[in-house]
N, C-alpha and C positions, 0 to 999 in steps of 0.2 A: 231531601230527595227520598228518604226511607218511606216505603209504602205509598209512593206517588206513581202516577202514570207518566211515563216518558213519551213525548211526541217528537219524532224525528222529522225534520224538514230536509228535503234534498235540494230545494231551491226556495228562496225567501218568499216568492209570491204564492206558493202553494201551501196555504195554512190549513188548520183543522176545521174551519168553517162551522158547519152544524154540529160537529162533534164537540167543539169548544163551547158552543151554546149549551149543549146538554151537560157538560162537565160543570160549567158555571152555575147552571140552574139547580144542580144537585149538590153544589158545594164540594165537589170532588177535587182534590188537590192534584195538580199536574205541573210539569215544566217542559220546556221546549229546547231542543238542541238543533241548530241550523248548520248542517254539515257544509252547505255551500259557503258559509262564512267561517269554515274551519273550526267550528266549536267542537269540543271534545266529548265523546261518548262517556257516560259514567259507568261505574260498576253495575252489572245487571242484577246481582244477587237479591237485592232487597226491593226491587221494583215491583209495583203492584200489577202493572200491565205495560205493554209497549205498542205504540202505534207508529207505523212508518208511512209517510205520505209520498206523493208523486214527485216527479222531476224529470228533467231532460236526459239524465244519464241512462245508460243501459246496464242491466245487471250483468251483462257480459264484458263490461269494461274491465280491462286489466290495469286498474289504478289502485293506489293505496287507499283512497276513500272507499271505493266499492268493495275491495277485498276485505277491508276492516268491517264494513257495514254488514256484508254477508256473514262473516265470522261472528259478529255480535248477534245477529238474528239467529244463527244456528245455536248459539249458547242459550239464548232466550227460550227457544222452543224445546231444546233438550232439557231445560230446567222446568218445563211445564208452566212457564209464565204466560198468561193470556196475551195473545198477539193479534193485531189487526193491521194488515198491509193493504194500502190503497194504491192502485195503478202500479208504479214502480215498486212500491212496498209489497204488492202481491208477487211481482216477478222476483224480487229479492227472496221472499219466503220460499218460492219454488226452487230457486237455486240453492238456498240453504238446506233444503230437503232432498237435494240431489236430483232435481228435475232439470229441464232445459228451458231456456228462453230463445225464441226464434222469431223471425219476421212474420207479421201478420199476412194472411193471404190477401186481405184488404185493410188498408190503413183506416182506422176508425177515429174520426174527429168531429166533434160537435154533437148535435142532437139528432141529425138525420143522415141517412145513407145516400148514396148516389142516385137512388130511385126516389128520393124525397120522403121515404118512410122513417118514422121514428126508430132510432136504435132501441131495442128492447132485449130483455133477458128473461128466461123462464126457468123456474126451479126444477131440478131433477127430483126423482122419487126420494133420494137422500136428503135433498134440500128441503123438501116439504116437511120432513120429520125433524129438521134441525132447529134447536131453540133460537138461533140467530134470526129466524124468520117468524117467530111467534107473532100472531095478530097481524100478519101481512098477507098480501095476495100472492099468488103463484107466478105472476109475471109483472115486470116493471118497465116503464120507459126510463132510459138512462142517458147520461152524458158521457161521451168518450173523448179521450185525448192520448191515443197511443198508436204506435206503429209496430210494436212487438207483442207477442203472445207467449203462451207457455205450453210445454208438454209435461204431463204429470208423471211423477214417480209412482211406484206401486203403493207407497204409504200415504198417498194423498187421494182425497175424495172430491169428486166434482159435485158442487151444490147447485150451480146455475149455469146455463149454456146460452149462447147467442147464435145468431144466424151466420154472421161472417166469421167471427173468431169464436170458436166453440167454447173454450174454457174460460168462463167469466167469473165464477166465484168458487173458491176451493177451500179445503180444510185438511189439516194434518193434526194428528193427535186429538185431544179432547177440546182444545181451546185456541188453536192457531188458525186464523182465517186470512184469506187473501181475496180482495175484491178489485176487479179490473176497472170498473167504472167509478164515477165520482159522486157518491151519495152525500158527500160533505159540501157540495157546491151551494153557494148562496149567490143572490144577484150581485152583491158587492164584489164577490170574488170573480165572478164572470166579467164584470166591467174591467177589472185589472188584467185578467188573463187575455182578453181579446185585444188589449193594447200592447201586451208584452210577449205572448207566446207566438213563435214563428208560424206554427201551423194554423192557429186560429186567425192570425193576421191575414191569411190568404182567403178567409171567408168573409161574407157580408156581415158587418157588425150589427146592423139593424135587424137582419133576419135571425141571427143568433139570439138576440135579446127577445124577439118576438116568439121564437121557438121555446125559449125558457118560460116566458110569461104564460104560454098556452098550457103548460103542464106544471107550473110552479107550485101550486097549492098541494097537489098530489105528490110531487117530487119531495118537497120539504117534509111533508107528513111521513112519507116512507123513510127518508133519511133519519129523521128523529127517532122513529120507532126502532129501526135497525140498530142505531147506536145505543138506545136504551137496552135493547136485548143483549148487546155485547157487554154492556157495563153491569147488567143486573147480577150475574153470578160473581162479579169481581167485588162489588160493594153492596 
């Protein structure tokens, strides 16, 4: 585990997807801990980087699992270990940095909003300068699966914003990022999620697949580049 990347799952079905593809392609060593299966977190001191994925929990849950996870992430960012949080992993980062997690004004689920428009996010001025977005456009179509959002503490920077839930990509320190949307998504993952996730099960399965197919090439290209940018200074 020394000098490896730790990937934390909060539920078994939400895996690293495109990030794992990048890690394997570059021969980067990593290991996974699935907290929904009560796997134990390792010591953080010698980790090369930490990635926390999504899940059905709330970062506001007063449970042993969530309290331990937030404490672990706080130690990681205080030790200046590179961090990437996706969806719940983003909200945990904000809690660990003394921000707040609150209900979204509009629950964001799937690829399109209630008006039939693609969910999208746009980089802020700070985001356009950040190396996480090197060789990427300033706006992206995204997939969402969340009912909570965040309020940022003073020590956190907003890198990308959305129409319905403003705070979409955030950063604290020099190398700790939180992303509300799912750039790790693959078609295979979507097939599993639409059969198992309660929110996605309320939507039309064929339409979800069609929505992804319409933007898939661009979406995967964006996700791959973003993960390369995150990994570049680490390895």
